[in-house]
C-alpha positions as CSV (number, residue, x, y, z in Angstrom):
1,M,-7.7,-24.9,62.6
2,L,-10.0,-27.0,64.7
3,T,-9.5,-28.0,68.3
4,T,-9.8,-31.8,69.0
5,S,-12.9,-31.1,71.0
6,A,-14.5,-29.2,68.2
7,L,-13.7,-32.0,65.8
8,R,-15.2,-34.6,68.1
9,D,-18.4,-32.5,68.4
10,R,-18.6,-32.0,64.6
11,L,-18.0,-35.8,64.0
12,A,-20.8,-36.6,66.5
13,Q,-23.1,-34.1,64.8
14,L,-22.4,-35.6,61.3
15,I,-23.0,-39.2,62.6
16,S,-26.2,-38.1,64.3
17,E,-27.5,-36.4,61.2
18,A,-26.6,-39.4,59.0
19,S,-28.7,-41.6,61.3
20,D,-31.7,-39.4,60.8
21,G,-32.0,-38.9,64.5
22,T,-31.7,-42.5,65.5
23,V,-28.9,-41.4,67.8
24,T,-28.3,-38.0,69.3
25,V,-25.0,-36.1,69.4
26,Q,-24.9,-36.8,73.1
27,E,-25.3,-40.5,72.6
28,V,-22.5,-40.5,70.0
29,L,-20.2,-38.6,72.4
30,A,-21.1,-40.9,75.3
31,H,-20.2,-44.0,73.2
32,E,-17.1,-42.4,71.6
33,N,-15.0,-45.5,71.9
34,E,-17.5,-48.0,70.4
35,L,-20.0,-46.4,67.9
36,S,-21.2,-49.9,66.8
37,A,-22.8,-50.3,70.2
38,L,-25.3,-47.6,69.3
39,G,-27.0,-49.9,66.7
40,I,-26.7,-47.4,63.8
41,P,-28.0,-49.1,60.6
42,S,-25.4,-49.8,58.0
43,L,-26.9,-47.4,55.5
44,S,-26.6,-44.6,58.1
45,Q,-23.0,-45.6,58.7
46,L,-22.2,-45.2,55.0
47,R,-24.0,-41.9,55.0
48,A,-21.9,-40.8,57.9
49,I,-18.7,-41.9,56.1
50,D,-19.8,-39.9,53.0
51,A,-20.6,-36.8,55.1
52,I,-17.2,-37.0,56.9
53,E,-15.3,-37.3,53.6
54,N,-17.2,-34.3,52.1
55,E,-16.8,-32.2,55.2
56,F,-13.1,-32.7,55.7
57,G,-12.0,-33.5,52.1
58,V,-10.5,-36.9,52.9
59,A,-11.1,-40.4,51.7
60,L,-11.8,-43.0,54.4
61,D,-10.2,-46.2,53.3
62,L,-13.0,-48.8,53.6
63,E,-10.7,-51.5,52.1
64,A,-7.8,-51.1,54.5
65,E,-6.7,-54.0,56.5
66,D,-7.6,-52.3,59.7
67,T,-10.8,-50.2,59.6
68,S,-11.3,-50.2,63.4
69,Y,-10.8,-46.4,63.4
70,L,-14.3,-46.1,61.8
71,D,-15.9,-47.3,65.0
72,S,-14.8,-44.6,67.4
73,I,-14.7,-40.8,67.5
74,K,-11.1,-41.1,68.9
75,G,-10.2,-43.3,65.9
76,L,-11.8,-41.0,63.4
77,T,-10.1,-38.0,65.0
78,G,-6.7,-39.7,64.8
79,Y,-7.2,-40.8,61.2
80,L,-8.2,-37.3,60.2
81,A,-5.1,-35.9,61.9
82,E,-3.0,-38.4,60.0
83,Q,-4.6,-37.3,56.7
84,G,-3.3,-33.7,57.4
85,L,-6.3,-32.1,59.1
86,S,-4.8,-29.4,61.4
87,L,-5.8,-29.8,65.0
88,D,-5.1,-27.4,67.8
89,G,-5.1,-29.2,71.1
C-alpha cells in the first residue's frame, strides 16, 4: 500500500523519466496542478502515460469525455485511487 505522498513522488519520477530529463521531479511536483505548463512534448506525455499504466496496472482512458485528470499529479492520484489502487493517507 502506497501513501499519497509516495504515489505523488513516484508519478513525478515517471513523468520526469518519460521526458528524458526535460523536466525534473522537483519541477513536476512544483507544478502538480498544471503539468501542461511544463512544456513536456506530446511524445513524452504518451511515454509517461504508458509508464504509469505499466507501473500501476491500470488503463488511462484517453478517449474519455474528461481527461483533465491527466494534467495534474492530484488528478492522476485521484484517478488511480478510483481504479482501485490502495492508498494509505
